[in-house]
C-alpha positions as CSV (number, residue, x, y, z in Angstrom):
1,X,28.3,119.3,121.1
2,X,25.2,122.3,120.3
3,X,23.0,120.8,118.6
4,X,19.7,122.7,117.1
5,X,16.9,119.7,117.0
6,X,14.8,120.3,113.4
7,X,11.4,118.5,113.1
8,X,9.1,119.2,110.0
9,X,5.8,117.5,109.2
10,X,3.4,118.4,106.0
11,X,0.7,115.7,105.7
12,X,-1.1,113.3,107.4
13,X,0.6,110.7,105.5
14,X,4.1,110.9,107.1
15,X,2.2,110.8,110.5
16,X,0.9,107.8,109.6
17,X,4.6,106.5,108.8
18,X,5.9,107.9,112.1
19,X,7.4,111.0,111.4
20,X,4.8,113.0,113.8
21,X,6.1,116.0,115.0
22,X,6.3,114.4,118.6
23,X,8.2,111.2,117.7
24,X,10.7,113.2,115.8
25,X,11.5,115.2,118.6
26,X,11.7,112.2,121.2
27,X,14.0,110.4,118.6
28,X,15.9,113.6,118.4
29,X,16.6,114.1,122.1
30,X,17.3,110.2,122.6
31,X,20.1,110.6,119.7
32,X,21.8,113.6,121.5
33,X,21.7,112.2,124.9
34,X,23.1,108.9,123.4
35,X,26.3,111.2,121.6
36,X,26.7,113.4,125.1
37,X,25.4,116.3,122.9
38,X,23.3,119.3,124.6
39,X,19.8,120.3,122.3
40,X,20.5,124.3,122.3
41,X,17.1,124.4,121.0
42,X,13.4,122.5,119.4
43,X,12.9,124.0,116.0
44,X,9.1,122.9,114.9
45,X,7.3,123.6,111.2
46,X,3.9,121.7,111.4
47,X,2.4,121.4,107.9
48,X,5.0,123.1,105.7
49,X,6.2,121.3,102.6
50,X,10.0,120.6,102.4
51,X,10.3,122.3,98.9
52,X,10.4,125.5,100.2
53,X,12.8,127.2,102.3
54,X,10.4,129.6,103.1
55,X,9.2,128.1,106.9
56,X,9.2,130.3,110.1
57,X,11.0,127.9,112.6
58,X,13.4,126.9,109.9
59,X,14.1,130.5,109.1
60,X,14.3,130.9,113.2
61,X,16.8,128.4,113.5
62,X,19.3,129.9,110.5
63,X,19.1,133.5,112.3
64,X,20.1,131.9,115.3
65,X,23.0,129.9,114.1
66,X,25.4,131.7,116.8
67,X,23.4,129.6,119.5
68,X,24.1,125.9,118.1
69,X,27.0,123.9,116.3
70,X,24.9,121.3,114.1
71,X,21.7,120.8,112.6
72,X,20.0,117.5,114.3
73,X,17.2,115.9,112.3
74,X,15.5,112.7,112.2
75,X,16.0,112.2,108.1
76,X,17.6,114.3,105.6
77,X,14.0,115.0,104.0
78,X,12.8,116.0,106.6
79,X,14.8,119.7,106.0
80,X,14.5,119.4,102.5
81,X,13.3,117.7,99.6
82,X,14.8,119.7,96.8
83,X,18.9,118.9,96.1
84,X,19.1,122.7,95.2
85,X,18.0,124.6,98.4
86,X,19.7,121.3,100.9
87,X,23.3,121.9,99.0
88,X,22.2,126.0,99.4
89,X,22.1,125.5,103.1
90,X,25.0,122.8,103.0
91,X,26.8,125.7,101.8
92,X,25.7,128.0,104.0
93,X,26.8,125.5,107.3
94,X,30.0,125.3,105.9
95,X,30.7,129.0,105.5
96,X,29.7,129.6,109.1
97,X,31.4,126.8,110.4
98,X,28.8,124.6,111.1
99,X,27.7,121.0,110.9
100,X,24.9,118.9,109.9
101,X,23.8,115.7,111.8
102,X,21.1,113.0,110.1
103,X,20.4,111.1,113.2
104,X,18.2,108.1,111.5
105,X,21.2,108.1,108.8
106,X,24.2,108.2,110.8
107,X,24.8,111.0,108.2
108,X,27.8,113.7,109.8
109,X,29.2,116.2,107.2
110,X,31.7,116.8,109.3
111,X,33.4,114.7,106.6
112,X,34.2,114.5,102.7
113,X,32.3,111.1,102.9
114,X,29.7,112.6,104.8
115,X,29.0,115.2,102.9
116,X,29.2,113.4,99.6
117,X,26.2,110.1,100.7
118,X,24.6,113.8,102.1
119,X,24.3,114.9,98.7
120,X,23.2,111.2,97.1
121,X,20.7,111.0,99.7
122,X,19.3,114.0,98.9
123,X,19.0,113.3,95.1
124,X,17.1,110.4,95.7
125,X,14.3,112.0,98.2
126,X,14.2,114.2,95.6
127,X,13.6,111.6,92.7
128,X,11.1,110.3,95.2
129,X,9.1,113.3,95.5
130,X,8.6,113.6,92.0
131,X,7.9,110.6,91.3
132,X,4.8,111.2,94.0
133,X,4.6,114.5,91.8
134,X,4.1,112.9,88.6
135,X,1.4,109.7,90.3
136,X,-0.2,113.1,91.6
137,X,-0.5,114.8,88.4
138,X,-1.6,111.5,86.6
139,X,-4.5,110.8,89.0
140,X,-5.6,114.1,89.0
141,X,-5.9,114.2,84.6
142,X,-7.9,111.7,85.5
143,X,-10.7,112.4,87.2
144,X,-10.9,115.6,85.0
145,X,-11.2,113.4,81.9
146,X,-13.9,111.8,84.1
147,X,-15.9,114.8,84.3
148,X,-15.0,115.0,88.4
149,X,-14.5,118.4,90.6
150,X,-11.0,119.0,91.4
151,X,-11.8,121.7,93.5
152,X,-10.6,125.5,92.5
153,X,-10.7,129.1,94.5
154,X,-14.4,130.6,93.8
155,X,-14.7,131.9,90.8
156,X,-16.0,135.7,89.8
157,X,-20.0,135.0,89.7
158,X,-19.9,131.2,91.1
159,X,-19.6,129.9,94.7
160,X,-18.3,126.3,95.8
161,X,-21.8,124.5,97.1
162,X,-20.4,122.0,99.4
163,X,-23.8,120.1,99.4
164,X,-23.6,119.9,95.5
165,X,-19.7,119.7,95.2
166,X,-20.1,121.7,92.3
167,X,-19.9,125.7,91.3
168,X,-23.4,127.7,92.1
169,X,-24.5,130.9,90.5
170,X,-23.9,134.2,91.9
171,X,-26.9,135.9,90.7
172,X,-25.7,139.3,91.6
173,X,-21.9,138.6,90.2
174,X,-23.4,136.8,87.1
175,X,-25.6,139.7,86.3
176,X,-22.0,141.6,86.1
177,X,-20.2,138.9,84.4
178,X,-23.1,139.4,81.1
179,X,-22.6,143.0,81.0
180,X,-18.7,142.2,80.9
181,X,-20.0,139.7,77.8
182,X,-22.3,142.4,76.3
183,X,-19.4,145.3,76.5
184,X,-17.4,143.8,75.0
185,X,-20.0,142.3,72.2
186,X,-20.2,146.3,71.5
187,X,-16.7,146.5,70.7
188,X,-15.7,147.7,73.9
189,X,-11.9,147.4,74.8
190,X,-10.8,145.9,78.2
191,X,-9.5,149.3,79.1
192,X,-12.8,150.8,79.2
193,X,-14.9,147.5,80.0
194,X,-12.3,147.6,83.2
195,X,-12.9,151.5,83.9
196,X,-16.7,151.1,83.9
197,X,-16.2,148.7,86.0
198,X,-14.2,150.4,88.8
199,X,-16.0,154.3,88.2
200,X,-19.6,152.3,88.9
201,X,-18.0,150.7,91.9
202,X,-18.1,147.1,91.4
203,X,-15.7,145.1,92.7
204,X,-13.6,141.8,92.3
205,X,-14.1,138.7,94.1
206,X,-11.7,139.9,96.7
207,X,-13.4,143.1,97.0
208,X,-10.5,145.1,95.2
209,X,-10.4,147.0,91.8
210,X,-10.6,145.4,88.1
211,X,-7.5,145.2,85.8
212,X,-7.5,144.6,82.3
213,X,-5.8,141.1,83.0
214,X,-9.0,140.1,84.7
215,X,-11.2,141.4,82.5
216,X,-9.1,139.4,79.6
217,X,-9.0,136.3,81.7
218,X,-12.8,136.2,82.7
219,X,-13.7,137.2,78.6
220,X,-11.8,134.1,77.7
221,X,-12.8,131.6,80.7
222,X,-15.4,128.2,79.7
223,X,-16.8,128.4,82.8
224,X,-19.3,131.1,82.1
225,X,-20.7,128.3,79.5
226,X,-20.9,125.7,81.8
227,X,-17.5,123.8,81.1
228,X,-14.5,123.5,83.7
229,X,-11.3,123.1,82.0
230,X,-8.3,121.2,83.8
231,X,-4.8,121.9,81.5
232,X,-6.2,120.8,78.4
233,X,-8.9,118.7,79.6
234,X,-12.1,120.3,79.2
235,X,-15.3,118.9,81.0
236,X,-18.6,120.6,79.1
237,X,-21.9,120.9,80.8
238,X,-20.0,120.7,83.9
239,X,-21.9,123.2,85.9
240,X,-25.2,126.0,85.6
241,X,-23.6,128.4,82.8
242,X,-23.9,132.0,83.1
243,X,-24.4,132.9,79.5
244,X,-27.5,131.4,78.4
245,X,-27.5,130.4,75.6
246,X,-24.2,129.8,75.8
247,X,-21.4,131.4,74.3
248,X,-18.2,130.8,73.1
249,X,-16.0,132.5,75.2
250,X,-12.9,132.8,73.0
251,X,-15.4,133.8,70.1
252,X,-17.1,136.9,72.6
253,X,-13.5,137.7,74.4
254,X,-13.0,139.3,71.0
255,X,-14.0,142.5,69.5
256,X,-15.3,143.9,66.2
257,X,-11.8,145.0,64.2
258,X,-12.8,148.5,63.6
259,X,-11.8,149.8,67.1
260,X,-8.2,149.2,68.6
261,X,-7.3,146.9,71.6
262,X,-6.1,149.3,74.4
């Protein structure tokens, strides 16, 4: 039988637990030799999560299905950590007349029992993954409640300062932020503010044109008053405010009712 040996690793923890790519490949070759199988090709995804099917090596392997008879993995969670994606793959393999083998779990889906066990094992793997996610979320909430910086993409008006471990004001962008708040306070609509920025050649953080949604989000963000928000946890005085004296974004984000917003 020709097998496609698939390996994946996404975190340093997996490496420490013995799931390094080199270790996976070595064990898959040994297993294949013991069974008298031929490794048609080896497919490796380095740094990709098992919850996403959009992995380059995985996609190449599935596209090259005419060159192998079965997929061989060290463990089921190496190929999928989502039961829906796993079962979708299994449906495809059955339709193509292909098999799936997990070396350490002695799983062969050419049998009805093997298919049943595969489903149960994958659901257990998904449960463990979701529980890990819940623990991470709990830890992040606690960190947010303690006022610790959890990291984010540089918002407009700020950049991340690794020395301080916090956001630092970008003066040129800060001036634009203040101008946006001034225009809104004078009763200009989101569309008018957007057009003013674009017509004036003011780029966004990524050098693109502004949209009404971006202006809306900027006007309703607590960042510019010096506060940081993670979900429903707001930390005041977390970094230097751009709006001085501090302005409530939710109040400033509204304009006078005399004009209809567009």
